[in-house]
C-alpha positions as CSV (number, residue, x, y, z in Angstrom):
1,M,0.0,0.0,0.0
2,N,2.8,2.4,0.9
3,T,4.7,1.6,-2.2
4,K,1.6,2.3,-4.3
5,L,1.2,5.7,-2.6
6,M,4.8,6.5,-3.2
7,S,4.5,5.7,-6.9
8,K,1.4,8.0,-7.2
9,K,3.4,10.8,-5.5
10,E,6.4,10.2,-7.8
11,I,4.1,10.3,-10.9
12,L,2.5,13.5,-9.8
13,R,5.8,15.1,-9.0
14,R,7.1,14.3,-12.5
15,I,3.9,15.6,-14.1
16,K,4.1,18.8,-12.1
17,K,7.8,19.2,-13.0
18,I,7.1,18.9,-16.7
19,G,4.2,21.4,-16.5
20,E,6.4,23.9,-14.6
21,N,9.3,23.6,-17.0
22,K,9.5,26.9,-18.9
23,A,11.2,25.2,-21.8
24,V,8.2,22.9,-22.3
25,R,5.8,25.8,-22.1
26,V,7.8,27.9,-24.6
27,G,8.2,24.8,-26.8
28,M,4.4,24.2,-26.9
29,V,3.7,27.9,-27.8
30,V,6.4,27.8,-30.5
31,L,5.1,24.5,-31.9
32,S,1.5,25.9,-32.0
33,V,2.6,29.1,-33.8
34,L,4.8,27.1,-36.2
35,I,1.9,24.8,-37.1
36,V,-0.4,27.8,-37.7
37,V,2.2,29.5,-39.9
38,L,2.9,26.3,-41.9
39,I,-0.8,25.7,-42.5
40,S,-1.4,29.3,-43.6
41,V,1.7,29.3,-45.9
42,Y,1.1,26.0,-47.6
43,F,-2.7,25.9,-47.5
44,D,-4.2,26.2,-50.9
45,L,-8.0,26.5,-50.7
46,T,-8.6,25.2,-54.2
47,E,-6.4,22.2,-53.6
48,A,-8.2,21.4,-50.3
49,Q,-11.6,21.8,-52.0
50,A,-10.5,19.4,-54.8
51,F,-9.1,16.9,-52.4
52,I,-12.3,16.9,-50.3
53,R,-14.5,16.5,-53.4
54,A,-12.3,13.6,-54.7
55,N,-11.7,11.9,-51.4
56,R,-14.7,12.4,-49.1
57,P,-14.2,9.4,-46.8
58,Q,-10.5,10.2,-46.3
59,A,-11.3,13.9,-45.8
60,A,-13.8,12.9,-43.1
61,L,-11.3,10.7,-41.3
62,I,-8.6,13.4,-41.4
63,S,-11.1,15.9,-40.1
64,I,-12.1,13.6,-37.2
65,G,-8.4,13.2,-36.4
66,I,-8.0,17.0,-36.4
67,Y,-11.0,17.4,-34.0
68,F,-9.4,14.7,-31.8
69,L,-6.1,16.6,-31.8
70,L,-7.8,19.9,-31.0
71,G,-8.9,18.2,-27.8
72,F,-5.4,18.6,-26.5
73,T,-5.5,22.3,-27.1
74,F,-7.7,25.2,-26.1
75,L,-8.2,26.1,-29.8
76,P,-11.9,26.3,-30.8
77,A,-13.1,23.6,-33.3
78,S,-15.8,25.9,-34.7
79,P,-13.7,27.2,-37.7
80,L,-13.1,23.6,-38.8
81,T,-16.9,22.9,-38.6
82,L,-17.6,26.0,-40.6
83,F,-14.9,25.0,-43.2
84,L,-16.4,21.5,-43.5
85,S,-19.9,22.8,-43.8
86,V,-18.9,25.0,-46.8
87,F,-17.0,22.2,-48.6
88,M,-18.8,19.0,-47.5
89,G,-22.3,20.2,-46.6
90,P,-23.8,21.0,-43.2
91,W,-25.0,17.5,-42.4
92,N,-21.7,15.9,-43.0
93,A,-20.0,18.7,-41.0
94,V,-22.3,18.1,-38.1
95,A,-21.7,14.3,-38.1
96,I,-17.9,14.7,-38.4
97,A,-17.8,17.4,-35.7
98,V,-19.9,15.3,-33.2
99,I,-17.8,12.2,-33.7
100,G,-14.4,14.0,-33.5
101,N,-15.4,16.2,-30.5
102,T,-16.9,13.2,-28.7
103,L,-13.8,11.1,-29.1
104,A,-11.7,14.0,-27.8
105,A,-14.1,14.5,-24.8
106,L,-13.9,10.8,-24.0
107,L,-10.1,10.9,-23.9
108,E,-10.2,14.1,-21.7
109,Y,-12.7,12.3,-19.4
110,Q,-10.3,9.4,-19.1
111,I,-7.4,11.7,-18.3
112,G,-9.4,13.3,-15.5
113,Y,-10.6,9.9,-14.2
114,T,-7.0,8.6,-14.1
115,M,-5.7,11.8,-12.5
116,G,-8.5,11.6,-9.9
117,D,-7.5,8.1,-9.0
118,L,-3.8,9.1,-8.8
119,V,-4.4,11.9,-6.4
120,D,-7.3,10.2,-4.4
121,F,-9.7,13.0,-5.6
122,E,-12.6,11.5,-3.7
123,D,-10.8,12.0,-0.4
124,K,-9.5,15.5,-1.4
125,K,-12.8,16.6,-2.8
126,K,-14.2,17.1,0.8
127,R,-11.6,19.9,1.4
128,L,-12.5,22.0,-1.7
129,P,-13.4,25.6,-1.0
130,L,-16.7,27.3,-1.7
131,G,-18.7,24.1,-1.4
132,L,-17.4,22.7,-4.6
133,D,-17.5,19.2,-3.0
134,E,-21.3,19.6,-3.1
135,L,-21.3,20.6,-6.8
136,P,-24.1,18.7,-8.5
137,I,-21.7,17.6,-11.2
138,T,-24.0,14.6,-12.2
139,S,-26.9,17.0,-13.0
140,P,-27.6,16.8,-16.8
141,F,-28.2,20.5,-16.8
142,L,-24.8,21.2,-15.3
143,L,-23.2,18.8,-17.7
144,M,-24.8,20.5,-20.7
145,A,-24.1,24.0,-19.3
146,G,-20.4,23.0,-19.0
147,R,-20.2,22.3,-22.7
148,M,-21.2,25.9,-23.4
149,L,-18.0,27.3,-21.8
150,P,-16.2,29.0,-24.6
151,L,-12.6,27.9,-23.6
152,G,-13.4,25.5,-20.8
153,K,-14.9,22.5,-22.6
154,R,-11.7,20.6,-22.4
155,A,-11.1,21.4,-18.8
156,F,-14.7,20.6,-18.0
157,S,-14.3,17.1,-19.4
158,V,-11.3,16.5,-17.2
159,V,-13.2,17.7,-14.2
160,C,-16.1,15.3,-15.1
161,G,-13.6,12.5,-15.2
162,A,-12.1,13.5,-11.8
163,Y,-15.6,13.6,-10.3
164,Q,-16.3,10.2,-11.9
165,V,-19.5,11.3,-13.5
166,P,-21.4,8.2,-14.7
167,I,-20.1,7.5,-18.2
168,G,-23.5,7.0,-19.8
169,K,-24.8,10.4,-18.6
170,Y,-21.5,12.0,-19.6
171,I,-21.7,10.6,-23.1
172,W,-25.3,11.5,-23.9
173,T,-25.0,15.1,-22.6
174,T,-21.8,15.6,-24.4
175,V,-23.2,14.3,-27.7
176,L,-26.4,16.3,-27.4
177,M,-24.4,19.6,-26.8
178,Y,-22.0,18.9,-29.6
179,V,-24.9,18.2,-32.0
180,I,-26.5,21.6,-31.0
181,D,-23.2,23.4,-31.3
182,A,-22.2,21.9,-34.6
183,T,-25.7,22.3,-36.1
184,F,-25.6,26.0,-35.2
185,V,-22.2,26.6,-36.7
186,A,-22.7,24.4,-39.8
187,F,-26.1,25.8,-40.8
188,I,-26.1,29.4,-39.6
189,G,-22.4,30.1,-39.8
190,A,-22.1,28.5,-43.3
191,G,-25.1,30.5,-44.4
192,I,-23.5,33.7,-43.3
193,V,-20.2,32.8,-45.0
194,R,-22.0,32.0,-48.3
195,L,-23.6,35.5,-48.2
196,F,-20.1,37.0,-48.4
């Protein structure tokens, strides 16, 4: 038992050390900027459109992968949904966005669940300030409201995992909110883009 606790402490110490490392932080920022610059320099809209029209299944899989990777960042996925809506149609964009975002949300949930186990979150939850230990995190309304946070969707998924929200309830509320969000962006956003 003591050895198990020591291994948890060692794992947490190493994770914290990586997160506090300035070189890692700077490297992540530089990598993100580099990716954006490379995409903007080498991205040819007509080529992308031709590729999507000729290879719809591959474009859908690539897009799902991009949504999944966006789950590791705080970058919004709405521009990708808008792009797909214009070039693949709104229904396809909604389906791809929901699948990709849900897969990312499941991974984020699992990260939170694992971290919660590592730090014995159930025990530490009782000492949270402002009554956060009594937060009705399993309420469907709270789970859906958490999906409306502009930059906090990813962090909210991790929190749900740490609180060990029942997976069935987590999945249906996540899917429902991603359907609403993607539908709004794909139909209304794409309609506005087509006007211009």
